[in-house]
N, C-alpha and C positions, 0 to 999 in steps of 0.2 A: 397272774389275776386270775381272779377266780371262776371257779366253774359257774355253768349257766343259773342252775337252781341257785345257789348261793348269792347273787348277784340281784336275779328274779326273786322279785317279793310277793307280800302281799298288796294285791290291787286296793283294800279296804284299808291298808296302814294309813294314817295320816288324812285321812280325808276330811275330816272334822278338825281342819286348821284353823287356827285364829284368824280374827282378822286382823287384818293389816292399819286399817283406818282409810284406805285407799280403793273406792269399790272399781274402779277399773284396776290394777294390782289385784285387788283379791280374785277378780277373773280371771284374770292371767294364772293367779297361784293355782285356782282350782281346775283349771283347763290342764294345767303341766301333773298336776295330782290325779286326774281322772284320765290322764294318756300314759303315763311313764309307769315303766314295769320295772326299774331298776331302784333297788331299795335303796340303796348307799344314793344314788341321786335326790329321789326321793328326801332322802333322811338330812341332808344336806339344805334343800329348800324349808323343810322344816323347822330346822334351827336358824336360820337364815332371817325366816316370821317370827319366831319366837322372839331374836335375839330384838326384833326394830330395825334389823337393817334396810330401810325401804331404798334408800339410794341401790346400794346393790344389789336388790331386788330389781328392781328399772331398769337396771343395768341388762340384768339376765334375760327377764322375761317380754320385754316392751318393745323389742323391735329384733328383727330375725339376721343374721350373717347373710353378707352379699357373695358374691364371687370377685374377688381380688387378681393382681397378677399372677398368680397363682394357685386358684380353686375357693374355696371354702377354706377359713384358716382362720381360728381361737382356741382361746383356755379351753381344757377340758372342765367337764362340773357340769351342774344342775341350770337349766334353762333354753327357752330359744334361742338366744344369742351366744352360745356355748356348744364344743362339740361335745356331744354324748350318745346313746341308746338313741333314745327318740329322735333327737334332729336328721342322726343319718339314717335312720329307717325314711323320715318325712323325706331327707333329699332324695332317697333313694325309691321313694314310691314318685316322687317329681318329675326325675331322670327315664324312670320305666314308661311313662305317660307320652311325657315327649317323645322317647325313643320310640313306644308305639305310632304315634302320629306321621311322625320323620321316614322310617323305615319300615318299607311293607314287607319286608323277612327278617325284621327284628327276634323272632321267636324262632328261629332258623340260625344266627350269627352269633348271636347271645354277648356279652361281656364279659373283658377280662377283670379281676379285679388285682390288685397288689398293695403289701403293706411295710409297713416298716415295723423299728422296736421299741416303739413309744409305749408307754404307759402309767396308769397313774392308781393307784392304791383308792385312793379317797374317794372318785368318781368309781369308781369301778371296770373305768373304760382302758384298756390298750386298744392300739393300730391293731392288733391279730384278728381280736373281737367285733372293734366294726367294720373290720374288711369281712367279717363272717356273716355279722347280720343284715351287711350290703349283698353278700350272698343271696341270703335266707328270703328277703324281699323279690327279689327276681325270682329265686330256686318256687317261690312260694303261685307263683303268677305262670310258670311252665317256659320259664326263660333260662337256656342254657347258662352256665357260668365255668369260666376259667380262671378258678382260684387257685393262685398259688399257693402251696403248702405250706413253704416257712418265710422267712421277709426275703428281699430282694431289692437290688438297686432300684430306685427311681424310673428310670429310662426304659428300664425290663417291659412295663406298664405298656406305652406307646410301641416299644418296640411287636410284640407279643400280637396288641390290637391289628397292627399292620399284618404281622405274619401268619396268625386264624384270622384273618379276612372279618374281626368281630366289629361289632357296630361301633363301641365304646369303649372304653374303661374307667377304670377309679382307683386312683395309688390314693389310702389311707397316710399320709405325710403333713409332716408341718417341720422338712426340711431340715434347717440350722436355726430354726424358733427356739426361744425357752421351751425348759422339760415341761412345764405347765400346759403348751399348746399342743395341739394336733388340728389336722384337715382333711379335705375332700377334696381331690385334685380331676378332672376328669378331663378325659382325650376322646375326641373325636375319631370316626373310620380311616381319616386320612392320619394320625396318630400326632398330630397335636394337639395341643391344649384347647378349648372350647374360648371359644369370644366371640363378639356379638357377630348375629344374635343370638347365637345359642344359649350363650349364657344366662341373657336376660330373659329368653320364652321357658327354660329350665327353674329358672326362679320361678314365674309367673305358675309354674304347672305345681310345682313345689305348694305353693298358698292352695292351691286346687285340693293337694291330697295331705292334708296335716296330719289328718286321723289315721293309725294305723290302722290295715285293712285284715289283721287277723292275725292270731294268736304265732302264727308260722312266723309273721315276720320279726320274732324275735326268738325265735329257735335257733341258736347260733350251731347245733348239733345237727343243720337241716344237711350241711355240707357234708356231713359224714356218711349218708346214708340216702342220697337225691342220686337217680342214675343220669342228672341233667349237670354235672358237678363234674369236670375231669379238673386235672390238675400239672399245668402246662410247665413245670420246673423243668423238669428233665431236659425238653424239648427245645424249650425255649433260650435256656442256658445252654445246649449248644450248638442252636444255630447262630446264636449270639456270639459264641467264641473261634465259630469257625467263620463268620463275616467279619469279626473283626481283624483278623490273620490281612486283609484287603490293606489297613492302615499297617502294615508292617513293612518297610523297604531294604533295611539292612539285617535281615536275620543274621548271617554269618558274622556280621559285626557285632550284633548283642551275644551270639555267646559267648563271645570273648572278649566280654566287655571288663575291663577292670574296675567301673565304679562300682560304689557301695551304696543301695539306694535303701531311706529309713520310709516306712508307711503306716497312717494314725488314722485308722477309722470311725475314732470321734465317738469313741461305743455305738457306731452303728451297724450297720448291713454291710460296710464296701468289704472286708478282711479277704473273705474265702474268693470274694472275685476281684480284686485286685492280684493275688497271688495266681489266681489262673489266666487271668491277663497277660502277667507276666512269663507265663508257660510259654504264652501261644505265640509269643514275642524271641522266643529262645532263649531270655533271661534268669538269670538265676533268682529264686522268689524275694522282693525286697525283704528286710529284717521291719516285721512291725512292732510296735511300741506294744508292749506286755498290758500296760495298764489298760486302753484303748482300744486293744483288740475286741474283747470281748460287746457284745449288746450288753448297755444298762439305761435304762432310761432316766433314771436321773443323774446322767452326767458327772459320774462321781468326782473324776478329776479334772473338771473341766470348769469354769466360771461362766463360759457361755461358750454354746454347741457350735458355731460359726467360726468357721475358719481365716472366712474374712480378715479377723479381727488383726491377723495378722501374729508377731511374736510373742502377742500375753496370752496366746491360748497356744501355743506353739513349743510351750516350753519341755515338757517329756519327749518330743520330736526330737529339738538340737540337745538337749544332754544322748540322750540314744547316740547322736548319729556323732556326737564329739567322742563319744566315745569306744565308739566301733569302727572310726574312723571314714565314715559315710560323708559323701561328698552334695547328697540331695536327699532331700526333705520332701515328702508328696504327702497331703493330707486330704482325704475326701472326708465331705460334712456328712451328718448322721445318713442321710439317703443316698449318697453317693452319687449325686449329680452334679456338685459342683468340688473345683480343685485349688487346693491352695499350694505352694511351692516353692521349696528356699534353699538357696545353696550357697556353702562354705568359699568364702570369699580369704585368698590368700593377706594373710595377715589381719584381717579386720572385720572381725568374726565372721555375721551371716546375713546376706542379701535374700528378705523376703520380697518377693514380683509381688507388684498390683496385677490385677488381672487383665490391666490395659497391657503393662507390661508384656504378661506371657499371652495375651494376643495377637501383640506385633510376633514374637519368639514363634509360634503354632500357624501364625497367621504366613510366615516367613517359609516356613518347615513344611507347610503343607501347597505354596506354590509353587518351591523348589523341587520338591520331587512328582507332583505333577508334570513342572516342564521338561523333567529328566525323560519323563515316557513317553512325552506328546511336543517334540523340537519343533510342527510347525505352529507357529505365530498365529494362524488362521486358528486353531485351534480354541484359542483363549475366548473368542469371539463366544459361547454361547457357556464360558464358569464365569461364575459368580463368588463374590465372598459379603457375608450381612455382618451387621453390628448393630448392635440399638442406637439410640439416637445421642444417648448418654455415657456412650463409649467413647475412647478414643478413635481418632479420625485417621491413624494411623493404614487403615487397610484401607481406606479413597486415597494416600498417597500412593501404595504399593499402587493399585488399579490403574493411579493417572500414568505412571512410570512403564506397567509392567503389559499394559491394556487387555486386562481381564473388566468384567463389571463390579459394583460396587452399588449396595443400598443398605438404605438404614428402616429403622422399623422402631414402633413405640418401645420404654421398656418392658421389660418383661418376656421370657424364652418363648411367650405362646404364641407373640407376633412374627419372631423370627421362624416357630414349626409353620403356620401358619402362608408365611409369603417360601418359603423351601418346596411349599407343597404347590404353590400359587407357581410358581418359575418351573418345576417338573414338568407342569402340562404343557408347558411349551417346548419340551426339549431341552430344556438349561439346567445346568446341573452345578451345586452350590458344595463348595468343598471342603470353607470352613465358615463359619462364623461364632462372634463368642456376645456377650455382654461385659463391663465389667465388673460384676460383682462374682468374680471367680467364677463365669458358669461358660462352657467351651464344646464345641461340636467341632470333631475331628472327620473328617467326609461325610457322607449323608444317610447313615446307616438307622437312625432313628432321630427321628423332627424335635428331639429336646437335648438338651446340654447333657452332658454327660461323663463325669468324673472318672470311673473306669478306666476308657477308652482313652481319655483326656492323660490321665496319669501313666499310661505304657507307651503316649505317645511322646510323650514329654521326656521320657526315660532312653528312648532312643534315640533323640535329639539330643542328649545329653551326651550319649553314646555317642553318635558320631562326629560332633563336636568336639569331644578330646580325646578322638583318635587324628583330630587337625590340631590340636593342641592349644583348642576353644574353649571356654567355659561359657556358660547362658549367660552371664553378665558381659560377657565381650562381646558374644554375637548379637547381644541385642543394643552395643554400642555401634559396629557396624552397621547394624540395620538402620540405625538413628544415621551414621554418618551418608548413610545412600540415596533414604527417603524422607529426611529432616527429622529435627529432635521434635519429640511430641511429648511435651512435659505436663505432666497432670495432678491433678490435687480430688481427691472424692472423699467426701466425709459426712458427716450427720448430725442433727440434734436430735433429741425426744423431746418430744411436745404429747402431751399425755391428754392433752383437752381442746377436742375437734372444732371447738368454737372463734378457741387462738389461732389456731389455720386458718379456718376460715378469713379471720379478721386480717394476716398477714398476709393473705393472697389479695385479698380484697384494697389492703393500703394500696399492694404493690401496683394492681393496675388503675389506680387513683392516685397515684404517686404526687405529680404534677397538677391536678384536678382533675375534673369529671371523667373518667375514661382516658388517662392519660399515662402511659408508663413511662417511667424512671427515663432520663434523658443522658445520665454520667453516671458512671459506679466507679468511688475512687478516683474521680475527677478524671476517667478518660472517659470519652463519647462513647457514648452508647448509637449505632448504627443501623441494631437491625433487632427487632424483638419479634419472635414466636409463641405465640400461648396455645399449646393445646389445647387445654381446657375448654377454652372456645374458639376454637378454630380460626385464630389471628395470626396472619406475618406479615410482617412490612415489608419483608425483603420480597413480596410478591407483587404482579402487576394487579393483581385480582385482590391482595390483600388478605387471600386465603391461602389455610394450611395446607400443605400436602398429606404433612402423616392425620389419622384419621383424626375426628375427636374422638378426646376422653374425656368426660364431662363427669365422672365418678373419681377423679386425682386432679390432682395440679399439678401444671409443670410450665414452668414459664424459661424461654432458653434466651439468652443476650447476646449479641454478636458484637464488640467492641473494638472501636476503630484500630488497638495495638494486635488486632486479632484473635485475642483470648474469645473463646465463646465457655460461657457459664451459665448454668440449667440450673435451676431450682422446684422439688419437685417434692411431693410427697411419697412415701413408700405404701405400696400395695397392700404387703404383710405386718407390719408393725408400724407404734407410734414414733414415726420420724420423717423430719422434711430434710430429703439428700440435698446435697450440694454439690455441682461440678463444674469445675474449668479445665479447660487444657491450652495452653500455648503452642500452635501448631507453626513449626520455623522452616523455611524453606532450604532442601536439602545443601549443607555445605555447610550452614550457620552455624557455627557450636558453643556458643561461649555459652555454653549452658548452665553457669551458674547466675548471668543478666539475668537469663528466660525465666529459673525459677524465682529469684530475687522480684520480678516483676509480675509475674505470677501471683506468689504469697501477696503482695500487696493489693489485686485484684480480689484473690480470693477472701483478704481480710475486709476490704471493703465490703464484696457482698454481704455477710453476715451481719457486721455491724449496722450498715444503710439500710440493708431489706429485710431481716429478719430479725435486731435489735433485739437481741438474745436474754439480756437483762431484762429488759421491761416486760419482756414477754414471758419468764420463766422458762427460757429454753434450756434442757440440759446436755452440756458437751458431750461427746463421742470420750470415752474413757482412753488413757493412752495406751 
């Protein structure tokens, strides 16, 4: 991105913008131009007004971003409802005001700030620039800032918050979202992402601190000459890699492992960190995908920077693995908090594991190794595993047989992170947690999903199994034989019209008359309904959901008579309605094809009967 002077422009330029014909919109336009100092976003707004793009202007200016499952996230560009210099400054001013009220020692504890590799020429925004502006706001009020000097994986920010005793942390990232997006992720002093009530209180504080305080807030060069700015990169990276060694259980085996691994960092931050992690575990470094190892904000070699999309976005990784005779492909998303894994199958191509399948494998692996060092069965009483409620119930099946504890949370790792903190206060220990959207946490180094540690743990598990003449796929089959097959389907439809989403969920809540949910799906009776949006749960005596009510998003779960559990929910980061179905069979029941056929029937009915994709113009996921 360009330097400060070339992006910051003449404050008087474009102030005499022509009228839109809508007084309320004119007021918002003039307010934006009065505050914004980025010449590129000012020019963007000016051209939208000149072209008469009123709906686009209303979308950008007449509402504000709110905290979803991953903080503030939106396209970069001009407007109060976009990620840009001004909205980052406003958000940080609000965050400062709230942290001052909450922490008496905020001015000594300070803030951690990190960033990924995103950037956009048209708006003059980059994650690094936005991170420096975040720091500048805090430094202008004499608050110490631990600003990383280079891009880092998202988990490094919460790790640094805990390690340095900071009051909070901010990561500038939009993770695996399209290249147009960016985001502002806030972590609390416990290292977990903020949840209620902090998110709502911070938003309220932002609303009260909209006008930039001073020119210093726009001065990204403040970070270069303020004595209150420190760079935690070397210390935090060293501490992280030292602590990562605690997850290595078979180093001697790793150093002689004949398996080859390919790694793609998806044009993001992960390459150097995954290479280091492999060395910590005694492995030779994985073979990088050359076209994707260096940062590229345009994600040039990918149609979509989300490894969760599977084989279609792993094409270059799989081709390289074939060429190098590597059996395992590892792909971290652009901010390295998620991990995709594929394994070469003998004679039948590649197996790309789902998040639920990797959750089963990693859950088994972490408990297997924990048990090796804790042979006394009573030790399991304070051991927990966690998963989000839309993820596979396989960990619950493990817990039922092995005797450890299992708990579910709402979707989003912020709920897992806060649950880890809550359990730790009573002497409990979480040894594994996951969400089906390929987010995993092995051990409890950091209360956030972590693609770097997960990648090297998967490598060690694969090496160990290879030494036993087993593949990951074979071990997954063994797990299902022991604990019961868990056949799952996860997908989504795209809906760019929020009123349509509201209409769909309102129809479900009044399916058989006012306040009456559907009684069947695909001809199978629905025995229980849980609606986390309203707090209703028909399976409980008081009809009240145990999970916290989440009115800002839609989520309804159906339990069917045949044992299928199906959930519909809106995404917290993208314009999607996600659907999840799972058939949980008893141990020993192995008619997998029959289970899959029955699950497919219910999944198709869930889509057709409840979402009505054709009627509602819903766009299916690309294959």
